[in-house]
N, C-alpha and C positions, 0 to 999 in steps of 0.2 A: 109737233107741239112744243118742242124745247126752245122757247123764246127766252132770251136772257136780257136782264135789266141790270145795268151797272149802278151802283149806289153813289149818291152824291155825298153821303155821310152816314156814319154810325155813331150813336151817342149813348152815354150813360150818365147818371146823376146820383148825387147824395142828398139825403134828407137835410133840409135847412129851414131856417125861418126867413121867408122871403115874401114880399108883397102882402104882409100882414097875416100870414098863415104858415103852417108847417107843410112843406111840399118838397118834392124832388123833381119839379117841373124843369128846373134849369139843368140842362145836360151839357156835357163837354165831349168833344170829339174823341173817338177811339182811333188810334193811329195804326195799330197792328193787330195781329191775331188775338182773339179773346174767346173764352169758353162760353158756349151757349148751353144753359141747363134747361130743364123743363119749365122753370119759372123766369127765365130771361138771361140777360148778359151778366157775367160775373162783374161785380162792382156797381151794378145798377140797383138803386134802392127804390122803395115804394112807400110813401108816407101814409097812404090810405088803402090798406089791403082789402077793405070791404068793397071798394068801388074800382080799384085799379090793381093791376098785377095778377098773380096767380097763374095757374096752368092754362086757363082759357084766354088770358090777356097778357101773355108773356112778353110780347113785343108790340110796340105801336109804330106804324108806318104812316108818314104824312108826305104827300106829294110836294116837291119843291115848287112846282108851278103855281100852287095855290097862294104862295106869298105875294106874287105879282098882283093877284086879285085883291088881297087885303090892302096892299100899298095903294092901289088905285081907289079902293072903296073908302079907306080911312086916312089916307095921306101918308106922307113920309116922316111924320114925327116919331114913328115907332121903327124899331129895327126889324123889319119884316123879313126874316130869314131863319133857316133851320139852325138850331132845334127849338125855335120859339114856341112850338105847340107841345113841347115835352116829348117829342118823338124819339124813338130809338133808331129808326131807319128813315132816310130821305132819298128820294130818287126822282128822276124825270122819266116821262113816258108811261107811267102807271097812274091810274086815277080810279075813282069810285065807279066810273063807267066801264073800265077795261079789266078790272079785277073782280073776281067772282067768289062768292062764299064757297069754301072748300078747296079753292085752288091750292095746290101744293108746289112748293119751290125747294129746289136743292140750293143750299147756301153753304159753301165750303163742305165740311163733313156733316152738316146738319140738314134736316128736312123740316120745313115750317109750313103750316097750313093756315089759311085765312079762316079765322073762327067767327068774326063778327065785325060789323061796322063799329067805329068808335062812337061812343055817346059822350059828347063834350060836357063838362061840368062847370060849375061856378068859378072854379079855380082859374079858368082861362079869362073870365071877366076881370078878376083881380090882377092876374099876371099882366094883361094888356091895358088895364084901367079903362075898359070900354063896357058900359052897361049893356047887358043882353048879348054880349059877343058870342057866348056859347050857343044861345038860342038861334042867333042869325046863322052861325056856322052850320047848325043842324038843319035849319030851314032850307038852305041852299046846297046841302049835301057836299060840303067841303070839310069833312070830319077826319078823313083817314080811316084806317082799319087796324084790326088787331090780329095777332097770330098766336096759335098754340104751337108748341114744339113737338113734333112727331119723333124726331131722332136728334139727340143731343150731339154736340161735337164742337170742334174748333172752327170759328168763322172769322172773316176779316173784311174790312171795308173795301179791299181790293178785289174781292171775289163777287161775281154777279149773283143775282137771284135768277135761277133758271126754272121756268115753269115746267114741271114734270107730269102734272096730272090735273085735270079739270073734271069734276063730276058731270055726268049727263044731266041736262036740263038745269044747270047751275044758274043762279040769279046773280046779277051784278049788284054791287053794293050801292 
């Protein structure tokens, strides 16, 4: 079962006034090791703790392949690349079809578990300037997913996510 996925990027962001709202959706790359706590990466802030972040939504993972779809669908007037969806993790080879609720991954010293699919919100509409973008994203199941942290520790963009456990009868996202 120990399949490994290398990360295309790891990102964190600070709360700022952007796109006419208070948000931490704009993230910057993490170059080296960083501590992962129960609520996320050190230095990653969350502007709306009611709907984002916390222990059940500590990390957001968005497949890098989805950006090609958005570029084709909406054109190249936008910079369709990670971390444009506010994700903490970006990779290739993982999608909502191949990732299952409850999947556990070893990442450096940490263990993370898929806790839920991401529910995109209006902030993506504002960030991209596209009416109903979040709704379209959800309708076609290109939302990404969220992790809870089972074991904290030092992680790095150079370390892969290694699948270590999948629950029996698990459902894909």
